CHARMM internal coordinates of N, CA and C (Angstrom, degrees):
IC EDIT
DIST 1 N 1 CA 1.4573
DIST 1 CA 1 C 1.5325
ANGL 1 N 1 CA 1 C 107.86
DIST 1 C 2 N 1.3098
ANGL 1 CA 1 C 2 N 116.27
DIHE 1 N 1 CA 1 C 2 N 132.57
DIST 2 N 2 CA 1.4599
ANGL 1 C 2 N 2 CA 120.18
DIHE 1 CA 1 C 2 N 2 CA 179.51
DIST 2 CA 2 C 1.5205
ANGL 2 N 2 CA 2 C 110.30
DIHE 1 C 2 N 2 CA 2 C -72.30
DIST 2 C 3 N 1.3205
ANGL 2 CA 2 C 3 N 115.16
DIHE 2 N 2 CA 2 C 3 N 162.78
DIST 3 N 3 CA 1.4708
ANGL 2 C 3 N 3 CA 119.84
DIHE 2 CA 2 C 3 N 3 CA 178.03
DIST 3 CA 3 C 1.5206
ANGL 3 N 3 CA 3 C 111.15
DIHE 2 C 3 N 3 CA 3 C -60.28
DIST 3 C 4 N 1.3355
ANGL 3 CA 3 C 4 N 116.07
DIHE 3 N 3 CA 3 C 4 N -40.63
DIST 4 N 4 CA 1.4558
ANGL 3 C 4 N 4 CA 119.91
DIHE 3 CA 3 C 4 N 4 CA -179.44
DIST 4 CA 4 C 1.5312
ANGL 4 N 4 CA 4 C 111.11
DIHE 3 C 4 N 4 CA 4 C -65.13
DIST 4 C 5 N 1.3115
ANGL 4 CA 4 C 5 N 116.60
DIHE 4 N 4 CA 4 C 5 N -42.71
DIST 5 N 5 CA 1.4599
ANGL 4 C 5 N 5 CA 120.27
DIHE 4 CA 4 C 5 N 5 CA 178.57
DIST 5 CA 5 C 1.5303
ANGL 5 N 5 CA 5 C 110.83
DIHE 4 C 5 N 5 CA 5 C -64.01
DIST 5 C 6 N 1.3216
ANGL 5 CA 5 C 6 N 116.61
DIHE 5 N 5 CA 5 C 6 N -40.22
DIST 6 N 6 CA 1.4648
ANGL 5 C 6 N 6 CA 121.27
DIHE 5 CA 5 C 6 N 6 CA 178.06
DIST 6 CA 6 C 1.5236
ANGL 6 N 6 CA 6 C 110.46
DIHE 5 C 6 N 6 CA 6 C -61.42
DIST 6 C 7 N 1.3360
ANGL 6 CA 6 C 7 N 117.16
DIHE 6 N 6 CA 6 C 7 N -46.49
DIST 7 N 7 CA 1.4615
ANGL 6 C 7 N 7 CA 121.19
DIHE 6 CA 6 C 7 N 7 CA -179.50
DIST 7 CA 7 C 1.5274
ANGL 7 N 7 CA 7 C 111.06
DIHE 6 C 7 N 7 CA 7 C -64.80
DIST 7 C 8 N 1.3189
ANGL 7 CA 7 C 8 N 116.18
DIHE 7 N 7 CA 7 C 8 N -39.71
DIST 8 N 8 CA 1.4643
ANGL 7 C 8 N 8 CA 119.72
DIHE 7 CA 7 C 8 N 8 CA 178.30
DIST 8 CA 8 C 1.5294
ANGL 8 N 8 CA 8 C 110.44
DIHE 7 C 8 N 8 CA 8 C -63.34
DIST 8 C 9 N 1.3145
ANGL 8 CA 8 C 9 N 116.61
DIHE 8 N 8 CA 8 C 9 N -45.08
DIST 9 N 9 CA 1.4606
ANGL 8 C 9 N 9 CA 120.73
DIHE 8 CA 8 C 9 N 9 CA 179.67
DIST 9 CA 9 C 1.5267
ANGL 9 N 9 CA 9 C 111.30
DIHE 8 C 9 N 9 CA 9 C -62.04
DIST 9 C 10 N 1.3251
ANGL 9 CA 9 C 10 N 116.83
DIHE 9 N 9 CA 9 C 10 N -42.30
DIST 10 N 10 CA 1.4688
ANGL 9 C 10 N 10 CA 120.83
DIHE 9 CA 9 C 10 N 10 CA 178.83
DIST 10 CA 10 C 1.5244
ANGL 10 N 10 CA 10 C 110.79
DIHE 9 C 10 N 10 CA 10 C -64.08
DIST 10 C 11 N 1.3284
ANGL 10 CA 10 C 11 N 117.20
DIHE 10 N 10 CA 10 C 11 N -40.71
DIST 11 N 11 CA 1.4637
ANGL 10 C 11 N 11 CA 121.09
DIHE 10 CA 10 C 11 N 11 CA 179.20
DIST 11 CA 11 C 1.5243
ANGL 11 N 11 CA 11 C 110.99
DIHE 10 C 11 N 11 CA 11 C -64.94
DIST 11 C 12 N 1.3246
ANGL 11 CA 11 C 12 N 116.91
DIHE 11 N 11 CA 11 C 12 N -40.68
DIST 12 N 12 CA 1.4667
ANGL 11 C 12 N 12 CA 120.51
DIHE 11 CA 11 C 12 N 12 CA 179.46
DIST 12 CA 12 C 1.5263
ANGL 12 N 12 CA 12 C 111.44
DIHE 11 C 12 N 12 CA 12 C -66.43
DIST 12 C 13 N 1.3317
ANGL 12 CA 12 C 13 N 117.17
DIHE 12 N 12 CA 12 C 13 N -37.44
DIST 13 N 13 CA 1.4719
ANGL 12 C 13 N 13 CA 119.95
DIHE 12 CA 12 C 13 N 13 CA 176.29
DIST 13 CA 13 C 1.5218
ANGL 13 N 13 CA 13 C 110.28
DIHE 12 C 13 N 13 CA 13 C -63.85
DIST 13 C 14 N 1.3363
ANGL 13 CA 13 C 14 N 117.20
DIHE 13 N 13 CA 13 C 14 N -44.62
DIST 14 N 14 CA 1.4691
ANGL 13 C 14 N 14 CA 120.95
DIHE 13 CA 13 C 14 N 14 CA -179.67
DIST 14 CA 14 C 1.5203
ANGL 14 N 14 CA 14 C 110.59
DIHE 13 C 14 N 14 CA 14 C -64.36
DIST 14 C 15 N 1.3150
ANGL 14 CA 14 C 15 N 117.16
DIHE 14 N 14 CA 14 C 15 N -40.72
DIST 15 N 15 CA 1.4601
ANGL 14 C 15 N 15 CA 121.03
DIHE 14 CA 14 C 15 N 15 CA 178.73
DIST 15 CA 15 C 1.5259
ANGL 15 N 15 CA 15 C 110.18
DIHE 14 C 15 N 15 CA 15 C -62.28
DIST 15 C 16 N 1.3192
ANGL 15 CA 15 C 16 N 116.78
DIHE 15 N 15 CA 15 C 16 N -48.06
DIST 16 N 16 CA 1.4633
ANGL 15 C 16 N 16 CA 120.76
DIHE 15 CA 15 C 16 N 16 CA 179.25
DIST 16 CA 16 C 1.5126
ANGL 16 N 16 CA 16 C 112.26
DIHE 15 C 16 N 16 CA 16 C -61.67
DIST 16 C 17 N 1.3222
ANGL 16 CA 16 C 17 N 116.43
DIHE 16 N 16 CA 16 C 17 N -42.50
DIST 17 N 17 CA 1.4673
ANGL 16 C 17 N 17 CA 119.75
DIHE 16 CA 16 C 17 N 17 CA -179.84
DIST 17 CA 17 C 1.5243
ANGL 17 N 17 CA 17 C 111.05
DIHE 16 C 17 N 17 CA 17 C -65.35
DIST 17 C 18 N 1.3350
ANGL 17 CA 17 C 18 N 117.29
DIHE 17 N 17 CA 17 C 18 N -41.30
DIST 18 N 18 CA 1.4617
ANGL 17 C 18 N 18 CA 119.54
DIHE 17 CA 17 C 18 N 18 CA -179.28
DIST 18 CA 18 C 1.5196
ANGL 18 N 18 CA 18 C 111.16
DIHE 17 C 18 N 18 CA 18 C -66.06
DIST 18 C 19 N 1.3286
ANGL 18 CA 18 C 19 N 117.48
DIHE 18 N 18 CA 18 C 19 N -40.28
DIST 19 N 19 CA 1.4637
ANGL 18 C 19 N 19 CA 120.17
DIHE 18 CA 18 C 19 N 19 CA 177.59
DIST 19 CA 19 C 1.5260
ANGL 19 N 19 CA 19 C 110.26
DIHE 18 C 19 N 19 CA 19 C -64.80
DIST 19 C 20 N 1.3265
ANGL 19 CA 19 C 20 N 117.05
DIHE 19 N 19 CA 19 C 20 N -41.75
DIST 20 N 20 CA 1.4661
ANGL 19 C 20 N 20 CA 120.16
DIHE 19 CA 19 C 20 N 20 CA 177.77
DIST 20 CA 20 C 1.5213
ANGL 20 N 20 CA 20 C 111.80
DIHE 19 C 20 N 20 CA 20 C -60.84
DIST 20 C 21 N 1.3235
ANGL 20 CA 20 C 21 N 117.36
DIHE 20 N 20 CA 20 C 21 N -38.59
DIST 21 N 21 CA 1.4628
ANGL 20 C 21 N 21 CA 120.48
DIHE 20 CA 20 C 21 N 21 CA 178.34
DIST 21 CA 21 C 1.5284
ANGL 21 N 21 CA 21 C 111.28
DIHE 20 C 21 N 21 CA 21 C -65.15
DIST 21 C 22 N 1.3332
ANGL 21 CA 21 C 22 N 116.96
DIHE 21 N 21 CA 21 C 22 N -40.68
DIST 22 N 22 CA 1.4656
ANGL 21 C 22 N 22 CA 120.32
DIHE 21 CA 21 C 22 N 22 CA 177.80
DIST 22 CA 22 C 1.5259
ANGL 22 N 22 CA 22 C 109.71
DIHE 21 C 22 N 22 CA 22 C -62.87
DIST 22 C 23 N 1.3193
ANGL 22 CA 22 C 23 N 117.19
DIHE 22 N 22 CA 22 C 23 N -47.06
DIST 23 N 23 CA 1.4643
ANGL 22 C 23 N 23 CA 121.34
DIHE 22 CA 22 C 23 N 23 CA 179.84
DIST 23 CA 23 C 1.5244
ANGL 23 N 23 CA 23 C 110.19
DIHE 22 C 23 N 23 CA 23 C -61.05
DIST 23 C 24 N 1.3191
ANGL 23 CA 23 C 24 N 116.76
DIHE 23 N 23 CA 23 C 24 N -42.93
DIST 24 N 24 CA 1.4698
ANGL 23 C 24 N 24 CA 120.83
DIHE 23 CA 23 C 24 N 24 CA 179.80
DIST 24 CA 24 C 1.5290
ANGL 24 N 24 CA 24 C 110.26
DIHE 23 C 24 N 24 CA 24 C -61.17
DIST 24 C 25 N 1.3234
ANGL 24 CA 24 C 25 N 116.69
DIHE 24 N 24 CA 24 C 25 N -45.36
DIST 25 N 25 CA 1.4726
ANGL 24 C 25 N 25 CA 119.43
DIHE 24 CA 24 C 25 N 25 CA -179.71
DIST 25 CA 25 C 1.5235
ANGL 25 N 25 CA 25 C 111.13
DIHE 24 C 25 N 25 CA 25 C -64.52
DIST 25 C 26 N 1.3300
ANGL 25 CA 25 C 26 N 116.93
DIHE 25 N 25 CA 25 C 26 N -42.31
DIST 26 N 26 CA 1.4606
ANGL 25 C 26 N 26 CA 120.03
DIHE 25 CA 25 C 26 N 26 CA 178.40
DIST 26 CA 26 C 1.5238
ANGL 26 N 26 CA 26 C 111.13
DIHE 25 C 26 N 26 CA 26 C -63.95
DIST 26 C 27 N 1.3112
ANGL 26 CA 26 C 27 N 117.18
DIHE 26 N 26 CA 26 C 27 N -38.21
DIST 27 N 27 CA 1.4588
ANGL 26 C 27 N 27 CA 121.62
DIHE 26 CA 26 C 27 N 27 CA 179.16
DIST 27 CA 27 C 1.5223
ANGL 27 N 27 CA 27 C 111.07
DIHE 26 C 27 N 27 CA 27 C -65.96
DIST 27 C 28 N 1.3278
ANGL 27 CA 27 C 28 N 116.66
DIHE 27 N 27 CA 27 C 28 N -40.37
DIST 28 N 28 CA 1.4623
ANGL 27 C 28 N 28 CA 120.95
DIHE 27 CA 27 C 28 N 28 CA -176.75
DIST 28 CA 28 C 1.5168
ANGL 28 N 28 CA 28 C 112.94
DIHE 27 C 28 N 28 CA 28 C -77.65
DIST 28 C 29 N 1.3335
ANGL 28 CA 28 C 29 N 116.81
DIHE 28 N 28 CA 28 C 29 N -37.30
DIST 29 N 29 CA 1.4641
ANGL 28 C 29 N 29 CA 119.11
DIHE 28 CA 28 C 29 N 29 CA -172.39
DIST 29 CA 29 C 1.5251
ANGL 29 N 29 CA 29 C 114.35
DIHE 28 C 29 N 29 CA 29 C -113.42
DIST 29 C 30 N 1.3339
ANGL 29 CA 29 C 30 N 116.81
DIHE 29 N 29 CA 29 C 30 N -16.53
DIST 30 N 30 CA 1.4582
ANGL 29 C 30 N 30 CA 120.25
DIHE 29 CA 29 C 30 N 30 CA -179.17
DIST 30 CA 30 C 1.5123
ANGL 30 N 30 CA 30 C 114.00
DIHE 29 C 30 N 30 CA 30 C 86.77
DIST 30 C 31 N 1.3020
ANGL 30 CA 30 C 31 N 117.31
DIHE 30 N 30 CA 30 C 31 N -24.00
DIST 31 N 31 CA 1.4678
ANGL 30 C 31 N 31 CA 122.84
DIHE 30 CA 30 C 31 N 31 CA 177.29
DIST 31 CA 31 C 1.5199
ANGL 31 N 31 CA 31 C 108.44
DIHE 30 C 31 N 31 CA 31 C -143.16
DIST 31 C 32 N 1.3116
ANGL 31 CA 31 C 32 N 114.73
DIHE 31 N 31 CA 31 C 32 N 166.15
DIST 32 N 32 CA 1.4579
ANGL 31 C 32 N 32 CA 119.09
DIHE 31 CA 31 C 32 N 32 CA 175.47
DIST 32 CA 32 C 1.5211
ANGL 32 N 32 CA 32 C 108.19
DIHE 31 C 32 N 32 CA 32 C -146.63
DIST 32 C 33 N 1.3031
ANGL 32 CA 32 C 33 N 115.42
DIHE 32 N 32 CA 32 C 33 N 120.06
DIST 33 N 33 CA 1.4540
ANGL 32 C 33 N 33 CA 119.47
DIHE 32 CA 32 C 33 N 33 CA 176.06
DIST 33 CA 33 C 1.5297
ANGL 33 N 33 CA 33 C 108.19
DIHE 32 C 33 N 33 CA 33 C -66.11
DIST 33 C 34 N 1.3249
ANGL 33 CA 33 C 34 N 118.81
DIHE 33 N 33 CA 33 C 34 N 133.54
DIST 34 N 34 CA 1.4593
ANGL 33 C 34 N 34 CA 121.16
DIHE 33 CA 33 C 34 N 34 CA -177.89
DIST 34 CA 34 C 1.5283
ANGL 34 N 34 CA 34 C 113.96
DIHE 33 C 34 N 34 CA 34 C -55.30
DIST 34 C 35 N 1.3039
ANGL 34 CA 34 C 35 N 117.31
DIHE 34 N 34 CA 34 C 35 N -32.55
DIST 35 N 35 CA 1.4603
ANGL 34 C 35 N 35 CA 121.12
DIHE 34 CA 34 C 35 N 35 CA 179.64
DIST 35 CA 35 C 1.5209
ANGL 35 N 35 CA 35 C 113.94
DIHE 34 C 35 N 35 CA 35 C -62.64
DIST 35 C 36 N 1.3293
ANGL 35 CA 35 C 36 N 116.56
DIHE 35 N 35 CA 35 C 36 N -19.82
DIST 36 N 36 CA 1.4702
ANGL 35 C 36 N 36 CA 120.36
DIHE 35 CA 35 C 36 N 36 CA 178.12
DIST 36 CA 36 C 1.5212
ANGL 36 N 36 CA 36 C 111.82
DIHE 35 C 36 N 36 CA 36 C -60.31
DIST 36 C 37 N 1.3245
ANGL 36 CA 36 C 37 N 117.51
DIHE 36 N 36 CA 36 C 37 N -27.43
DIST 37 N 37 CA 1.4679
ANGL 36 C 37 N 37 CA 120.48
DIHE 36 CA 36 C 37 N 37 CA 179.43
DIST 37 CA 37 C 1.5220
ANGL 37 N 37 CA 37 C 112.13
DIHE 36 C 37 N 37 CA 37 C -60.93
DIST 37 C 38 N 1.3201
ANGL 37 CA 37 C 38 N 116.48
DIHE 37 N 37 CA 37 C 38 N -18.47
DIST 38 N 38 CA 1.4600
ANGL 37 C 38 N 38 CA 121.91
DIHE 37 CA 37 C 38 N 38 CA -177.55
DIST 38 CA 38 C 1.5211
ANGL 38 N 38 CA 38 C 111.96
DIHE 37 C 38 N 38 CA 38 C -106.00
DIST 38 C 39 N 1.3569
ANGL 38 CA 38 C 39 N 116.29
DIHE 38 N 38 CA 38 C 39 N 15.96
DIST 39 N 39 CA 1.4606
ANGL 38 C 39 N 39 CA 122.70
DIHE 38 CA 38 C 39 N 39 CA 179.92
DIST 39 CA 39 C 1.5286
ANGL 39 N 39 CA 39 C 109.45
DIHE 38 C 39 N 39 CA 39 C -124.36
DIST 39 C 40 N 1.3435
ANGL 39 CA 39 C 40 N 115.39
DIHE 39 N 39 CA 39 C 40 N 168.67
DIST 40 N 40 CA 1.4673
ANGL 39 C 40 N 40 CA 119.73
DIHE 39 CA 39 C 40 N 40 CA 173.22
DIST 40 CA 40 C 1.5127
ANGL 40 N 40 CA 40 C 109.35
DIHE 39 C 40 N 40 CA 40 C -64.40
DIST 40 C 41 N 1.2741
ANGL 40 CA 40 C 41 N 122.40
DIHE 40 N 40 CA 40 C 41 N 145.48
DIST 41 N 41 CA 1.4592
ANGL 40 C 41 N 41 CA 128.59
DIHE 40 CA 40 C 41 N 41 CA 2.97
DIST 41 CA 41 C 1.5301
ANGL 41 N 41 CA 41 C 113.61
DIHE 40 C 41 N 41 CA 41 C -86.95
DIST 41 C 42 N 1.3299
ANGL 41 CA 41 C 42 N 116.64
DIHE 41 N 41 CA 41 C 42 N -1.21
DIST 42 N 42 CA 1.4608
ANGL 41 C 42 N 42 CA 120.08
DIHE 41 CA 41 C 42 N 42 CA -176.39
DIST 42 CA 42 C 1.5276
ANGL 42 N 42 CA 42 C 113.24
DIHE 41 C 42 N 42 CA 42 C -63.64
DIST 42 C 43 N 1.3126
ANGL 42 CA 42 C 43 N 116.93
DIHE 42 N 42 CA 42 C 43 N -38.97
DIST 43 N 43 CA 1.4654
ANGL 42 C 43 N 43 CA 118.89
DIHE 42 CA 42 C 43 N 43 CA -177.96
DIST 43 CA 43 C 1.5220
ANGL 43 N 43 CA 43 C 112.27
DIHE 42 C 43 N 43 CA 43 C -68.43
DIST 43 C 44 N 1.3278
ANGL 43 CA 43 C 44 N 117.75
DIHE 43 N 43 CA 43 C 44 N -20.74
DIST 44 N 44 CA 1.4669
ANGL 43 C 44 N 44 CA 119.79
DIHE 43 CA 43 C 44 N 44 CA 176.05
DIST 44 CA 44 C 1.5210
ANGL 44 N 44 CA 44 C 112.13
DIHE 43 C 44 N 44 CA 44 C -67.65
DIST 44 C 45 N 1.3258
ANGL 44 CA 44 C 45 N 116.98
DIHE 44 N 44 CA 44 C 45 N -24.36
DIST 45 N 45 CA 1.4631
ANGL 44 C 45 N 45 CA 122.03
DIHE 44 CA 44 C 45 N 45 CA -176.78
DIST 45 CA 45 C 1.5264
ANGL 45 N 45 CA 45 C 111.08
DIHE 44 C 45 N 45 CA 45 C -81.27
DIST 45 C 46 N 1.3040
ANGL 45 CA 45 C 46 N 116.32
DIHE 45 N 45 CA 45 C 46 N -34.88
DIST 46 N 46 CA 1.4591
ANGL 45 C 46 N 46 CA 120.59
DIHE 45 CA 45 C 46 N 46 CA -169.60
DIST 46 CA 46 C 1.5126
ANGL 46 N 46 CA 46 C 112.84
DIHE 45 C 46 N 46 CA 46 C -83.38
DIST 46 C 47 N 1.3100
ANGL 46 CA 46 C 47 N 114.82
DIHE 46 N 46 CA 46 C 47 N 149.17
DIST 47 N 47 CA 1.4615
ANGL 46 C 47 N 47 CA 122.36
DIHE 46 CA 46 C 47 N 47 CA -179.36
DIST 47 CA 47 C 1.5204
ANGL 47 N 47 CA 47 C 111.09
DIHE 46 C 47 N 47 CA 47 C -64.67
DIST 47 C 48 N 1.3006
ANGL 47 CA 47 C 48 N 115.61
DIHE 47 N 47 CA 47 C 48 N 127.95
DIST 48 N 48 CA 1.4680
ANGL 47 C 48 N 48 CA 123.62
DIHE 47 CA 47 C 48 N 48 CA 172.42
DIST 48 CA 48 C 1.5222
ANGL 48 N 48 CA 48 C 113.34
DIHE 47 C 48 N 48 CA 48 C 51.76
DIST 48 C 49 N 1.3438
ANGL 48 CA 48 C 49 N 117.06
DIHE 48 N 48 CA 48 C 49 N 35.63
DIST 49 N 49 CA 1.4548
ANGL 48 C 49 N 49 CA 120.89
DIHE 48 CA 48 C 49 N 49 CA 175.55
DIST 49 CA 49 C 1.5146
ANGL 49 N 49 CA 49 C 114.63
DIHE 48 C 49 N 49 CA 49 C 62.66
DIST 49 C 50 N 1.3332
ANGL 49 CA 49 C 50 N 117.47
DIHE 49 N 49 CA 49 C 50 N 26.69
DIST 50 N 50 CA 1.4640
ANGL 49 C 50 N 50 CA 121.20
DIHE 49 CA 49 C 50 N 50 CA -177.41
DIST 50 CA 50 C 1.5174
ANGL 50 N 50 CA 50 C 112.90
DIHE 49 C 50 N 50 CA 50 C -80.52
DIST 50 C 51 N 1.3064
ANGL 50 CA 50 C 51 N 117.66
DIHE 50 N 50 CA 50 C 51 N 1.61
DIST 51 N 51 CA 1.4473
ANGL 50 C 51 N 51 CA 119.32
DIHE 50 CA 50 C 51 N 51 CA -174.30
DIST 51 CA 51 C 1.5202
ANGL 51 N 51 CA 51 C 108.88
DIHE 50 C 51 N 51 CA 51 C 68.90
DIST 51 C 52 N 1.3159
ANGL 51 CA 51 C 52 N 117.83
DIHE 51 N 51 CA 51 C 52 N -156.72
DIST 52 N 52 CA 1.4547
ANGL 51 C 52 N 52 CA 119.91
DIHE 51 CA 51 C 52 N 52 CA -176.19
DIST 52 CA 52 C 1.5268
ANGL 52 N 52 CA 52 C 113.70
DIHE 51 C 52 N 52 CA 52 C -63.34
DIST 52 C 53 N 1.3265
ANGL 52 CA 52 C 53 N 117.23
DIHE 52 N 52 CA 52 C 53 N -19.23
DIST 53 N 53 CA 1.4675
ANGL 52 C 53 N 53 CA 119.80
DIHE 52 CA 52 C 53 N 53 CA 177.65
DIST 53 CA 53 C 1.5271
ANGL 53 N 53 CA 53 C 111.90
DIHE 52 C 53 N 53 CA 53 C -67.42
DIST 53 C 54 N 1.3287
ANGL 53 CA 53 C 54 N 117.04
DIHE 53 N 53 CA 53 C 54 N -12.78
DIST 54 N 54 CA 1.4477
ANGL 53 C 54 N 54 CA 120.51
DIHE 53 CA 53 C 54 N 54 CA 174.98
DIST 54 CA 54 C 1.5226
ANGL 54 N 54 CA 54 C 112.76
DIHE 53 C 54 N 54 CA 54 C -78.58
DIST 54 C 55 N 1.3412
ANGL 54 CA 54 C 55 N 116.83
DIHE 54 N 54 CA 54 C 55 N -11.18
DIST 55 N 55 CA 1.4686
ANGL 54 C 55 N 55 CA 121.53
DIHE 54 CA 54 C 55 N 55 CA -178.68
DIST 55 CA 55 C 1.5262
ANGL 55 N 55 CA 55 C 111.29
DIHE 54 C 55 N 55 CA 55 C -122.28
DIST 55 C 56 N 1.3297
ANGL 55 CA 55 C 56 N 116.60
DIHE 55 N 55 CA 55 C 56 N -43.15
DIST 56 N 56 CA 1.4618
ANGL 55 C 56 N 56 CA 121.51
DIHE 55 CA 55 C 56 N 56 CA -175.52
DIST 56 CA 56 C 1.5230
ANGL 56 N 56 CA 56 C 110.84
DIHE 55 C 56 N 56 CA 56 C -104.98
DIST 56 C 57 N 1.3334
ANGL 56 CA 56 C 57 N 117.85
DIHE 56 N 56 CA 56 C 57 N 150.32
DIST 57 N 57 CA 1.4704
ANGL 56 C 57 N 57 CA 119.65
DIHE 56 CA 56 C 57 N 57 CA 171.56
DIST 57 CA 57 C 1.5285
ANGL 57 N 57 CA 57 C 108.43
DIHE 56 C 57 N 57 CA 57 C -69.02
DIST 57 C 58 N 1.3426
ANGL 57 CA 57 C 58 N 118.27
DIHE 57 N 57 CA 57 C 58 N 160.94
DIST 58 N 58 CA 1.4716
ANGL 57 C 58 N 58 CA 120.44
DIHE 57 CA 57 C 58 N 58 CA -177.78
DIST 58 CA 58 C 1.5317
ANGL 58 N 58 CA 58 C 113.92
DIHE 57 C 58 N 58 CA 58 C -51.48
DIST 58 C 59 N 1.3233
ANGL 58 CA 58 C 59 N 117.78
DIHE 58 N 58 CA 58 C 59 N -42.13
DIST 59 N 59 CA 1.4704
ANGL 58 C 59 N 59 CA 120.10
DIHE 58 CA 58 C 59 N 59 CA 179.71
DIST 59 CA 59 C 1.5290
ANGL 59 N 59 CA 59 C 110.51
DIHE 58 C 59 N 59 CA 59 C -64.93
DIST 59 C 60 N 1.3185
ANGL 59 CA 59 C 60 N 117.50
DIHE 59 N 59 CA 59 C 60 N -34.24
DIST 60 N 60 CA 1.4534
ANGL 59 C 60 N 60 CA 121.28
DIHE 59 CA 59 C 60 N 60 CA 177.78
DIST 60 CA 60 C 1.5178
ANGL 60 N 60 CA 60 C 111.75
DIHE 59 C 60 N 60 CA 60 C -67.97
DIST 60 C 61 N 1.3359
ANGL 60 CA 60 C 61 N 116.21
DIHE 60 N 60 CA 60 C 61 N -38.60
DIST 61 N 61 CA 1.4704
ANGL 60 C 61 N 61 CA 120.36
DIHE 60 CA 60 C 61 N 61 CA 177.78
DIST 61 CA 61 C 1.5199
ANGL 61 N 61 CA 61 C 109.58
DIHE 60 C 61 N 61 CA 61 C -65.45
DIST 61 C 62 N 1.3320
ANGL 61 CA 61 C 62 N 116.98
DIHE 61 N 61 CA 61 C 62 N -43.74
DIST 62 N 62 CA 1.4668
ANGL 61 C 62 N 62 CA 120.09
DIHE 61 CA 61 C 62 N 62 CA 178.65
DIST 62 CA 62 C 1.5225
ANGL 62 N 62 CA 62 C 110.42
DIHE 61 C 62 N 62 CA 62 C -59.49
DIST 62 C 63 N 1.3191
ANGL 62 CA 62 C 63 N 116.42
DIHE 62 N 62 CA 62 C 63 N -43.50
DIST 63 N 63 CA 1.4704
ANGL 62 C 63 N 63 CA 120.30
DIHE 62 CA 62 C 63 N 63 CA -179.72
DIST 63 CA 63 C 1.5277
ANGL 63 N 63 CA 63 C 110.99
DIHE 62 C 63 N 63 CA 63 C -65.30
DIST 63 C 64 N 1.3240
ANGL 63 CA 63 C 64 N 117.45
DIHE 63 N 63 CA 63 C 64 N -42.41
DIST 64 N 64 CA 1.4600
ANGL 63 C 64 N 64 CA 121.29
DIHE 63 CA 63 C 64 N 64 CA 178.06
DIST 64 CA 64 C 1.5220
ANGL 64 N 64 CA 64 C 110.61
DIHE 63 C 64 N 64 CA 64 C -61.13
DIST 64 C 65 N 1.3211
ANGL 64 CA 64 C 65 N 117.35
DIHE 64 N 64 CA 64 C 65 N -42.98
DIST 65 N 65 CA 1.4687
ANGL 64 C 65 N 65 CA 120.93
DIHE 64 CA 64 C 65 N 65 CA 178.18
DIST 65 CA 65 C 1.5272
ANGL 65 N 65 CA 65 C 110.68
DIHE 64 C 65 N 65 CA 65 C -63.25
DIST 65 C 66 N 1.3375
ANGL 65 CA 65 C 66 N 117.22
DIHE 65 N 65 CA 65 C 66 N -39.86
DIST 66 N 66 CA 1.4664
ANGL 65 C 66 N 66 CA 120.96
DIHE 65 CA 65 C 66 N 66 CA 177.41
DIST 66 CA 66 C 1.5298
ANGL 66 N 66 CA 66 C 111.06
DIHE 65 C 66 N 66 CA 66 C -62.26
DIST 66 C 67 N 1.3255
ANGL 66 CA 66 C 67 N 116.21
DIHE 66 N 66 CA 66 C 67 N -43.90
DIST 67 N 67 CA 1.4665
ANGL 66 C 67 N 67 CA 120.21
DIHE 66 CA 66 C 67 N 67 CA -179.99
DIST 67 CA 67 C 1.5267
ANGL 67 N 67 CA 67 C 110.55
DIHE 66 C 67 N 67 CA 67 C -62.98
DIST 67 C 68 N 1.3189
ANGL 67 CA 67 C 68 N 117.34
DIHE 67 N 67 CA 67 C 68 N -44.50
DIST 68 N 68 CA 1.4677
ANGL 67 C 68 N 68 CA 120.18
DIHE 67 CA 67 C 68 N 68 CA 179.23
DIST 68 CA 68 C 1.5225
ANGL 68 N 68 CA 68 C 111.39
DIHE 67 C 68 N 68 CA 68 C -62.58
DIST 68 C 69 N 1.3279
ANGL 68 CA 68 C 69 N 116.76
DIHE 68 N 68 CA 68 C 69 N -38.57
DIST 69 N 69 CA 1.4652
ANGL 68 C 69 N 69 CA 120.71
DIHE 68 CA 68 C 69 N 69 CA 178.88
DIST 69 CA 69 C 1.5331
ANGL 69 N 69 CA 69 C 110.16
DIHE 68 C 69 N 69 CA 69 C -67.34
DIST 69 C 70 N 1.3214
ANGL 69 CA 69 C 70 N 117.55
DIHE 69 N 69 CA 69 C 70 N -40.21
DIST 70 N 70 CA 1.4563
ANGL 69 C 70 N 70 CA 121.06
DIHE 69 CA 69 C 70 N 70 CA 177.90
DIST 70 CA 70 C 1.5287
ANGL 70 N 70 CA 70 C 110.69
DIHE 69 C 70 N 70 CA 70 C -62.68
DIST 70 C 71 N 1.3157
ANGL 70 CA 70 C 71 N 116.74
DIHE 70 N 70 CA 70 C 71 N -42.81
DIST 71 N 71 CA 1.4656
ANGL 70 C 71 N 71 CA 120.64
DIHE 70 CA 70 C 71 N 71 CA 177.65
DIST 71 CA 71 C 1.5240
ANGL 71 N 71 CA 71 C 110.14
DIHE 70 C 71 N 71 CA 71 C -62.60
DIST 71 C 72 N 1.3246
ANGL 71 CA 71 C 72 N 117.10
DIHE 71 N 71 CA 71 C 72 N -43.66
DIST 72 N 72 CA 1.4705
ANGL 71 C 72 N 72 CA 120.61
DIHE 71 CA 71 C 72 N 72 CA -179.67
DIST 72 CA 72 C 1.5215
ANGL 72 N 72 CA 72 C 111.19
DIHE 71 C 72 N 72 CA 72 C -62.09
DIST 72 C 73 N 1.3441
ANGL 72 CA 72 C 73 N 116.97
DIHE 72 N 72 CA 72 C 73 N -43.78
DIST 73 N 73 CA 1.4731
ANGL 72 C 73 N 73 CA 120.12
DIHE 72 CA 72 C 73 N 73 CA 179.33
DIST 73 CA 73 C 1.5294
ANGL 73 N 73 CA 73 C 111.11
DIHE 72 C 73 N 73 CA 73 C -64.78
DIST 73 C 74 N 1.3135
ANGL 73 CA 73 C 74 N 116.25
DIHE 73 N 73 CA 73 C 74 N -39.76
DIST 74 N 74 CA 1.4750
ANGL 73 C 74 N 74 CA 120.26
DIHE 73 CA 73 C 74 N 74 CA -179.51
DIST 74 CA 74 C 1.5222
ANGL 74 N 74 CA 74 C 111.70
DIHE 73 C 74 N 74 CA 74 C -66.50
DIST 74 C 75 N 1.3091
ANGL 74 CA 74 C 75 N 116.90
DIHE 74 N 74 CA 74 C 75 N -31.23
DIST 75 N 75 CA 1.4634
ANGL 74 C 75 N 75 CA 121.12
DIHE 74 CA 74 C 75 N 75 CA -178.47
DIST 75 CA 75 C 1.5282
ANGL 75 N 75 CA 75 C 112.17
DIHE 74 C 75 N 75 CA 75 C -78.44
DIST 75 C 76 N 1.3296
ANGL 75 CA 75 C 76 N 116.55
DIHE 75 N 75 CA 75 C 76 N -19.47
DIST 76 N 76 CA 1.4715
ANGL 75 C 76 N 76 CA 120.31
DIHE 75 CA 75 C 76 N 76 CA -176.12
DIST 76 CA 76 C 1.5024
ANGL 76 N 76 CA 76 C 112.81
DIHE 75 C 76 N 76 CA 76 C -75.11
END
COOR INIT
IC SEED 1 N 1 CA 1 C
IC BUILD
C-alpha cells in the first residue's frame, strides 16, 4: 500500500468514526452541543488533538456546527 493510500484510508476511518460518534450522541441525548466536538471522546478520533479540523476542512466544520445548532434549536 502506498503512503498516499495509507493516509487516505486512515482519514476515511477517522471521518467515519467521528460521524458515528455524533450520531451516537444525538441518538442518546437528542441534541449535541457543538463544543462537544472538542471534548472526549471526539478528540481521541482527530489527528493531533485538532478537534474536528483534524478530519473536516474548515467549511465542513462550520457546516457541522450549523447543523448541530439547528438540531439543538429544533429540540428546544
